[in-house]
C-alpha positions as CSV (number, residue, x, y, z in Angstrom):
1,X,-17.6,15.6,42.9
2,X,-16.1,14.6,39.5
3,X,-17.9,15.8,36.4
4,X,-19.3,13.5,33.8
5,X,-17.2,12.8,30.7
6,X,-19.5,14.7,28.4
7,X,-19.1,17.8,30.4
8,X,-15.4,18.0,29.5
9,X,-16.2,18.0,25.8
10,X,-18.9,20.6,26.4
11,X,-16.5,22.8,28.3
12,X,-14.0,22.7,25.4
13,X,-16.7,23.4,22.8
14,X,-18.0,26.4,24.7
15,X,-14.6,27.9,25.5
16,X,-13.4,30.9,23.4
17,X,-10.8,29.8,20.9
18,X,-7.9,31.5,22.8
19,X,-9.0,30.0,26.1
20,X,-9.2,26.3,25.2
21,X,-6.2,25.4,27.3
22,X,-7.6,27.1,30.4
23,X,-11.0,25.5,29.9
24,X,-9.2,22.1,29.6
25,X,-7.3,22.8,32.8
26,X,-10.5,23.4,34.8
27,X,-12.4,20.5,33.3
28,X,-9.6,18.0,33.8
29,X,-9.2,19.0,37.4
30,X,-12.9,18.4,37.9
31,X,-13.1,15.3,35.8
32,X,-10.0,13.4,37.1
33,X,-9.2,15.1,40.4
34,X,-5.9,16.4,38.8
35,X,-3.7,18.8,40.8
36,X,-2.0,20.2,37.7
37,X,-2.3,20.2,33.9
38,X,-0.2,21.6,31.2
39,X,-0.6,21.8,27.4
40,X,2.6,21.6,25.4
41,X,2.8,22.3,21.6
42,X,5.5,21.2,19.2
43,X,7.4,24.0,17.4
44,X,7.8,24.3,13.7
45,X,11.1,22.4,13.7
46,X,9.6,19.8,16.1
47,X,12.7,20.4,18.2
48,X,10.9,20.9,21.5
49,X,7.5,21.0,23.3
50,X,6.4,24.4,24.6
51,X,3.8,25.4,27.2
52,X,0.6,27.2,26.4
53,X,-0.6,28.1,29.8
54,X,2.4,30.1,30.9
55,X,4.8,30.6,27.9
56,X,6.9,33.3,29.7
57,X,8.2,31.0,32.5
58,X,12.0,31.1,32.5
59,X,12.0,27.3,32.3
60,X,9.1,27.3,29.8
61,X,10.9,25.1,27.4
62,X,12.0,22.5,30.0
63,X,10.1,19.8,28.0
64,X,12.4,20.4,25.0
65,X,14.7,17.9,26.6
66,X,12.3,16.1,28.9
67,X,12.7,12.5,28.0
68,X,9.3,11.2,29.2
69,X,7.3,13.8,27.3
70,X,9.4,13.3,24.2
71,X,8.8,9.6,24.5
72,X,5.1,10.2,24.6
73,X,5.2,12.6,21.6
74,X,7.4,10.2,19.5
75,X,5.6,7.0,20.3
76,X,2.1,8.6,20.3
77,X,1.3,6.5,23.4
78,X,0.4,7.5,27.0
79,X,3.3,7.4,29.4
80,X,3.1,7.3,33.2
81,X,5.7,8.8,35.5
82,X,5.6,8.5,39.3
83,X,7.8,10.7,41.4
84,X,9.2,10.0,44.9
85,X,6.2,11.8,46.5
86,X,3.8,9.3,44.9
87,X,2.4,11.9,42.4
88,X,1.5,10.3,39.0
89,X,2.1,12.3,35.9
90,X,0.3,11.2,32.8
91,X,1.8,12.3,29.5
92,X,-0.8,12.0,26.7
93,X,-0.4,12.6,23.0
94,X,-2.4,15.4,21.4
95,X,-3.1,14.3,17.9
96,X,-5.9,14.5,15.3
97,X,-6.1,12.0,12.4
98,X,-2.4,11.4,12.9
99,X,-1.4,15.1,13.0
100,X,0.8,15.4,16.0
101,X,0.1,18.7,17.9
102,X,1.8,18.2,21.2
103,X,1.5,16.6,24.7
104,X,-1.0,17.0,27.5
105,X,0.4,16.6,31.0
106,X,-2.0,15.6,33.8
107,X,-0.7,15.3,37.3
108,X,-2.7,13.2,39.8
109,X,-2.2,13.1,43.6
110,X,-2.1,9.3,43.5
111,X,-1.8,6.5,41.0
112,X,-3.7,6.1,37.8
113,X,-5.7,2.9,37.2
114,X,-6.5,1.8,33.7
115,X,-9.9,3.3,33.7
116,X,-8.4,6.7,34.6
117,X,-5.8,6.4,31.9
118,X,-8.5,5.5,29.3
119,X,-10.5,8.5,30.4
120,X,-7.5,10.8,30.2
121,X,-6.7,9.5,26.7
122,X,-10.3,10.4,25.6
123,X,-10.0,13.9,27.1
124,X,-6.7,14.4,25.3
125,X,-8.3,13.4,22.0
126,X,-11.1,15.9,22.6
127,X,-8.6,18.6,23.5
128,X,-6.6,17.9,20.4
129,X,-9.7,18.4,18.2
130,X,-10.6,21.6,20.0
131,X,-7.0,23.0,19.6
132,X,-7.0,22.1,15.9
133,X,-10.4,23.9,15.4
134,X,-9.5,26.9,17.6
135,X,-6.2,27.4,15.6
136,X,-8.3,28.9,12.8
137,X,-9.6,31.7,15.0
138,X,-6.7,32.7,17.2
139,X,-2.9,33.3,16.9
140,X,-2.2,32.1,20.4
141,X,-1.1,28.5,19.5
142,X,0.8,29.5,16.4
143,X,2.7,32.0,18.6
144,X,3.7,29.2,20.9
145,X,4.9,27.1,17.9
146,X,7.4,29.7,16.7
147,X,10.7,30.0,18.5
148,X,11.8,32.8,16.2
149,X,10.2,35.1,13.7
150,X,8.9,33.6,10.5
151,X,9.9,35.2,7.2
152,X,6.9,36.4,5.1
153,X,7.5,33.6,2.7
154,X,7.6,31.0,5.5
155,X,4.4,32.5,6.9
156,X,2.7,31.9,3.6
157,X,4.1,28.4,3.2
158,X,3.0,27.1,6.6
159,X,-0.5,28.6,6.1
160,X,-0.8,26.7,2.9
161,X,0.1,23.3,4.3
162,X,-2.6,20.7,4.8
163,X,-0.8,19.6,8.0
164,X,2.4,17.7,8.8
165,X,1.1,14.1,9.1
166,X,-2.0,12.1,8.6
167,X,-2.9,8.5,9.5
168,X,-5.4,6.1,7.9
169,X,-6.1,2.4,8.2
170,X,-4.3,1.9,4.9
171,X,-1.5,4.4,5.1
172,X,0.6,6.8,7.1
173,X,1.9,10.0,5.6
174,X,4.1,12.9,6.9
175,X,6.1,15.8,5.6
176,X,8.5,18.4,6.8
177,X,9.8,21.7,5.4
178,X,13.2,23.3,6.2
179,X,14.6,25.8,6.9
180,X,11.4,26.0,8.9
181,X,11.5,29.8,9.6
182,X,12.6,31.0,6.2
183,X,11.4,28.4,3.7
184,X,10.4,29.9,0.3
185,X,9.1,27.7,-2.5
186,X,9.3,24.0,-1.7
187,X,6.0,22.6,-0.6
188,X,3.8,19.5,-0.2
189,X,0.0,19.0,-0.3
190,X,-2.3,16.1,0.2
191,X,-6.0,15.1,0.3
192,X,-7.8,11.9,1.3
193,X,-11.0,11.2,-0.6
194,X,-12.6,7.8,-0.3
195,X,-10.1,5.1,-1.4
196,X,-7.9,7.8,-3.1
197,X,-5.0,9.6,-1.6
198,X,-3.6,12.6,-3.6
199,X,-0.1,13.8,-2.8
200,X,1.7,16.7,-4.5
201,X,5.3,17.8,-3.8
202,X,6.7,21.0,-5.3
203,X,10.3,21.8,-5.9
204,X,9.8,25.6,-5.7
205,X,11.8,27.9,-8.0
206,X,13.6,31.0,-6.6
207,X,13.9,32.2,-3.0
208,X,11.9,34.3,-0.6
209,X,8.5,35.9,-1.2
210,X,8.5,35.6,-5.0
211,X,9.0,31.8,-4.6
212,X,6.3,31.5,-2.0
213,X,3.8,33.5,-4.2
214,X,4.6,31.2,-7.2
215,X,4.1,28.1,-5.1
216,X,0.8,29.4,-3.7
217,X,-0.6,30.1,-7.2
218,X,0.5,26.6,-8.3
219,X,-0.9,24.8,-5.2
220,X,-4.2,26.6,-5.4
221,X,-4.5,25.8,-9.2
222,X,-3.9,22.1,-8.4
223,X,-6.5,22.2,-5.6
224,X,-9.0,23.9,-7.8
225,X,-8.8,21.2,-10.4
226,X,-8.7,18.4,-7.9
227,X,-11.7,19.8,-6.0
228,X,-13.6,20.0,-9.3
229,X,-12.9,16.3,-9.7
230,X,-10.3,16.8,-12.3
231,X,-7.9,13.9,-13.1
232,X,-4.1,14.1,-12.4
233,X,-3.6,15.2,-16.0
234,X,-6.3,17.9,-15.7
235,X,-4.7,19.1,-12.4
236,X,-1.3,19.4,-14.0
237,X,-2.5,21.1,-17.1
238,X,-4.6,23.7,-15.3
239,X,-1.8,24.5,-13.0
240,X,0.7,24.7,-15.8
241,X,-1.6,27.0,-17.8
242,X,-2.2,29.2,-14.8
243,X,1.5,29.6,-14.1
244,X,2.4,30.2,-17.7
245,X,-0.1,32.9,-18.3
246,X,1.1,34.6,-15.1
247,X,4.8,34.5,-16.0
248,X,5.0,33.6,-19.8
249,X,7.5,30.8,-19.2
250,X,10.0,32.9,-17.3
251,X,9.1,31.1,-14.1
252,X,7.9,27.5,-13.6
253,X,7.6,24.8,-10.9
254,X,8.9,21.3,-10.9
255,X,6.2,19.2,-9.4
256,X,5.3,15.5,-8.7
257,X,1.6,14.5,-8.6
258,X,0.7,11.2,-7.1
259,X,-2.6,9.4,-6.6
260,X,-2.6,6.2,-4.5
261,X,-5.4,3.7,-4.6
262,X,-5.4,2.9,-0.9
263,X,-7.1,-0.5,-1.6
264,X,-4.9,-1.9,-4.3
265,X,-1.6,0.0,-3.8
266,X,-1.7,1.2,-7.4
267,X,0.0,4.6,-7.8
268,X,-0.7,7.0,-10.7
269,X,1.9,9.7,-11.2
270,X,2.5,12.8,-13.3
271,X,6.2,13.7,-13.2
272,X,6.5,17.4,-14.2
273,X,10.3,17.8,-13.9
274,X,9.7,16.6,-10.4
275,X,11.3,16.1,-7.0
276,X,13.0,12.7,-6.5
277,X,10.9,9.6,-5.6
278,X,12.5,6.7,-3.8
279,X,11.1,3.4,-2.4
280,X,12.3,1.7,0.7
281,X,11.4,-2.0,0.6
282,X,12.9,-4.2,3.2
283,X,16.3,-2.7,3.7
284,X,16.8,-1.5,0.1
285,X,16.3,2.0,-1.2
286,X,15.5,2.1,-4.9
287,X,14.8,5.2,-7.1
288,X,11.5,5.0,-8.9
289,X,12.3,6.1,-12.4
290,X,9.5,8.1,-14.1
291,X,9.6,9.8,-17.4
292,X,10.2,13.5,-16.6
293,X,7.9,15.9,-18.4
294,X,7.9,19.7,-18.5
295,X,7.8,21.6,-15.3
296,X,4.5,23.3,-14.7
297,X,4.3,26.7,-16.4
298,X,7.3,26.3,-18.7
299,X,5.3,26.4,-22.0
300,X,1.8,27.3,-23.1
301,X,-0.7,24.5,-23.4
302,X,1.7,21.9,-22.1
303,X,0.2,18.4,-22.0
304,X,1.0,15.6,-19.6
305,X,0.8,11.8,-19.4
306,X,0.1,9.5,-16.4
307,X,2.5,6.8,-15.4
308,X,1.7,3.9,-13.0
309,X,3.5,1.6,-10.6
310,X,2.5,-0.7,-7.8
311,X,3.3,-0.8,-4.1
312,X,3.5,-3.8,-1.9
313,X,2.2,-3.8,1.7
314,X,4.9,-2.4,3.9
315,X,6.5,-0.3,1.2
316,X,7.7,3.2,2.1
317,X,8.0,6.0,-0.4
318,X,10.1,9.1,0.1
319,X,9.8,12.2,-2.0
320,X,12.6,14.8,-1.6
321,X,13.2,18.1,-3.3
322,X,16.5,19.2,-4.8
323,X,17.4,21.0,-1.5
324,X,17.7,17.5,0.0
325,X,18.9,15.4,-3.0
326,X,21.5,17.9,-4.4
327,X,22.6,19.4,-1.1
328,X,26.4,19.7,-1.3
329,X,27.9,21.7,1.6
330,X,31.5,21.4,0.5
331,X,33.5,18.6,-1.1
332,X,31.5,15.7,0.3
333,X,29.3,15.3,-2.8
334,X,25.6,15.5,-3.1
335,X,23.6,14.3,-0.1
336,X,21.3,12.2,-2.3
337,X,24.3,10.4,-3.9
338,X,26.3,9.7,-0.7
339,X,24.3,9.7,2.6
340,X,20.6,9.9,2.0
341,X,19.9,6.2,1.3
342,X,21.7,5.4,4.6
343,X,19.5,7.8,6.6
344,X,16.4,6.5,4.9
345,X,17.3,2.9,5.8
346,X,17.8,3.9,9.4
347,X,14.1,5.0,9.6
348,X,12.7,1.5,8.9
349,X,11.2,1.1,12.5
350,X,10.0,4.7,12.7
351,X,6.6,6.0,11.7
352,X,6.6,8.5,8.9
353,X,6.3,11.5,11.2
354,X,9.5,10.5,12.9
355,X,11.2,9.3,9.7
356,X,11.0,12.8,8.0
357,X,12.6,14.3,11.1
358,X,15.4,11.7,11.0
359,X,16.2,12.5,7.3
360,X,16.1,16.2,8.0
361,X,18.4,15.9,11.0
362,X,20.8,13.8,9.0
363,X,20.7,16.5,6.3
364,X,21.6,19.2,8.8
365,X,24.4,17.0,10.2
366,X,25.7,16.6,6.6
367,X,25.9,20.3,6.5
368,X,27.9,20.2,9.8
369,X,25.1,22.3,11.3
370,X,25.5,25.1,8.8
371,X,22.3,26.7,7.5
372,X,20.8,24.9,4.5
373,X,21.6,26.6,1.2
374,X,18.3,25.7,-0.4
375,X,14.7,24.9,0.7
376,X,14.3,21.3,1.5
377,X,11.1,19.1,1.7
378,X,10.8,15.5,2.7
379,X,7.6,13.5,2.4
380,X,7.2,10.0,3.6
381,X,4.4,7.6,2.8
382,X,3.8,4.1,4.1
383,X,1.3,1.9,2.5
384,X,0.1,-0.8,4.9
385,X,-2.1,-2.7,2.5
386,X,-5.9,-2.8,2.1
387,X,-6.2,-4.6,5.4
388,X,-3.9,-2.3,7.3
389,X,-1.0,-4.8,7.2
390,X,2.6,-3.7,7.5
391,X,5.2,-5.9,5.9
392,X,8.2,-3.7,6.3
């Protein structure tokens, strides 16, 4: 007898944090009559999808190149695949508020009618929430995400991130760090509060653990001011003072602070010697020129001014650090001056979570697959308009 829908949610809530995937397997078998389930999680580079239930299988990474699962992950839509024996495999996105976690595979002995697919989608949503919550209390899912050992600096950076993407009726937002397993100081942060979206991108100074520590101090100072309802100016000034009194001007952090009114599209900005800001409108990429002010922490009692500009529905903003803009692997010239605009234009039909990956892949290709010489961060923001429209 199949269990009621509410019992699946209860099973996930009652499972120990490290046993959520097993609890989901048992509950889905009972709820849908499934013969097999698998939970796959995207790695730090988003280069593949990796199994939770049996990560030591020799073919454990078979979904890294599995077109159906990748299509589900990229499109964030359920995908059905029926084999010659009549078995139906449902691939379901695991995502929470736009944060893409992975893919749930549900294998059914027969076909899947629309009601079954709808129920499976709901279960995948419950499982994604459970995985996101459980991640705070177990290392299991983070171990699946890493395909090689993280440096200490990278460990700190990934722990500090708010997520890698977020979706809202008025906007979509995503970011990516590279090199994923050794990133030092580059970073991004965001927060949604009512009709305000705060986005911060840091072009970290230095390499390795010292850079990560400097970034962590800066991000937490910015958050402290923001969570105390401080304005953009107050956030920048508190962070600058904090960094200066730690390092007396010997170390500082170039930072861009943005605040988007999600209703009007008005953007307020503090450019503290910042990363580069570009707008994609239609097929045209245009730099947004802001008056650069002092990097955070360069001088005592530094003061900052706010600048403003407007977005139109369908506009896309990219923020990139120097590791992207100034990347010059040889005699080709800087990536930002030669190839970056082309790669940004090629993302027009992709959601931000895919767009940041495209720009990063193009950056790696520009390096002819050599290791990046500097940390690189790409953040992509789409403003849909107050009614959720998209004119791009």
